[in-house]
C-alpha positions as CSV (number, residue, x, y, z in Angstrom):
1,R,-0.2,0.3,-0.3
2,Y,2.4,2.6,0.8
3,L,5.8,0.9,-1.3
4,H,7.7,3.9,-1.0
5,A,7.6,3.8,3.1
6,S,8.0,0.0,3.5
7,A,11.6,-2.0,2.8
8,A,9.8,-4.1,0.6
9,G,8.0,-1.7,-1.0
10,K,11.1,0.2,-2.5
11,L,13.0,-2.6,-3.4
12,F,10.1,-3.1,-5.5
13,L,10.2,0.0,-7.0
14,S,13.7,0.2,-7.1
15,Q,13.1,-2.5,-10.3
16,L,10.9,0.6,-11.9
17,D,12.2,3.0,-14.9
18,D,9.7,5.9,-13.6
19,F,8.1,4.3,-9.7
20,L,5.5,7.0,-10.0
21,S,3.8,4.4,-12.7
22,V,2.8,2.5,-9.8
23,R,0.5,5.4,-8.1
24,P,-2.1,7.2,-10.3
25,E,-3.1,9.9,-8.2
26,R,0.7,10.8,-8.4
27,T,0.7,11.3,-4.5
28,L,3.2,9.7,-1.9
29,K,1.7,9.7,1.2
30,K,3.7,11.0,5.1
31,L,3.4,8.9,7.3
32,T,5.8,9.6,9.5
33,P,8.1,13.0,9.9
34,R,11.0,10.8,8.5
35,T,8.5,9.6,5.7
36,M,10.1,10.7,2.0
37,T,6.9,12.4,0.1
38,T,8.8,13.9,-2.9
39,P,9.8,12.0,-6.4
40,D,13.4,13.0,-6.1
41,S,13.8,11.6,-2.6
42,V,12.6,8.2,-2.9
43,E,14.2,8.2,-6.6
44,D,17.4,8.9,-4.2
45,D,16.8,6.1,-1.6
46,L,15.8,4.0,-4.9
47,K,19.5,4.9,-6.2
48,E,20.7,3.6,-2.9
49,V,18.2,0.2,-2.6
50,R,20.1,-0.8,-6.4
51,T,23.6,-0.5,-4.9
52,R,23.5,-1.6,-2.1
53,G,21.3,-4.4,-3.3
54,Y,18.5,-4.3,-0.7
55,A,16.6,-1.9,0.9
56,V,15.9,-0.2,4.2
57,Q,13.3,2.0,6.6
58,V,13.7,3.3,9.7
59,D,11.1,5.1,11.1
60,E,9.4,5.9,7.7
61,L,6.4,3.5,7.7
62,A,5.6,3.3,11.3
63,E,7.5,5.6,14.2
64,G,9.8,3.7,16.3
65,R,10.3,0.8,13.6
66,C,12.4,-0.3,10.9
67,C,13.0,-3.0,8.5
68,L,15.6,-4.1,5.5
69,A,14.4,-6.4,2.8
70,V,17.0,-8.5,0.4
71,P,15.4,-10.2,-2.6
72,I,14.1,-13.0,-4.2
73,A,15.9,-13.9,-7.5
74,L,16.9,-16.3,-9.7
75,P,20.2,-15.7,-11.0
76,G,19.8,-12.6,-13.4
77,S,16.2,-12.4,-13.5
78,A,14.3,-9.6,-11.1
79,P,13.6,-9.7,-8.0
80,R,10.0,-12.5,-7.6
81,G,9.6,-12.0,-3.4
82,A,11.9,-10.1,-0.4
83,V,13.5,-11.6,2.7
84,C,12.5,-9.3,5.4
85,L,14.2,-8.4,8.7
86,G,12.4,-5.9,11.2
87,G,12.4,-4.6,14.5
88,A,12.8,-2.0,17.0
89,A,14.1,1.1,14.9
90,E,17.5,1.3,18.4
91,R,18.0,-1.8,17.1
92,F,18.6,-1.4,13.2
93,D,22.4,-2.0,13.4
94,T,22.0,-5.2,14.9
95,I,19.5,-6.0,12.4
96,T,21.5,-5.2,9.4
97,T,24.8,-7.5,10.4
98,H,22.0,-9.9,9.8
99,V,21.6,-9.3,5.6
100,P,24.0,-12.3,4.6
101,A,22.2,-14.7,6.4
102,A,19.0,-12.4,4.9
103,Q,21.0,-12.8,1.4
104,Q,21.8,-16.8,1.9
105,A,18.5,-17.5,2.6
106,A,16.9,-15.8,-0.5
107,A,19.8,-17.5,-2.4
108,Q,18.3,-20.3,-1.5
109,L,14.3,-20.2,-1.5
110,A,14.9,-18.3,-5.8
111,P,14.6,-22.2,-7.1
112,L,12.6,-23.7,-4.9
113,L,9.6,-20.3,-5.2
114,F,10.0,-19.5,-9.5
């Protein structure tokens, strides 16, 4: 529903040439003080997702909550799912230490799911 504010949503939006194409009304709702609502700020964040290889959100979807999303995809194909790790925003640094394990899980899941 709020793809611009969720880690899994950002992961999928990062695959699009024009992320606003999935928002016919072309507005981005501000859910918390940290929610990005301008197309430029969201596009900058999506560029980071493409570079990093996974998406994050901290206090954007709900205050005090964070999440990261690692793509589930077969080699050479677009993501068709995500492994998401979430928790309290104050634990975000600890959660990010589990990115390699999430990526390994995603790689093992991909051939089973697709």
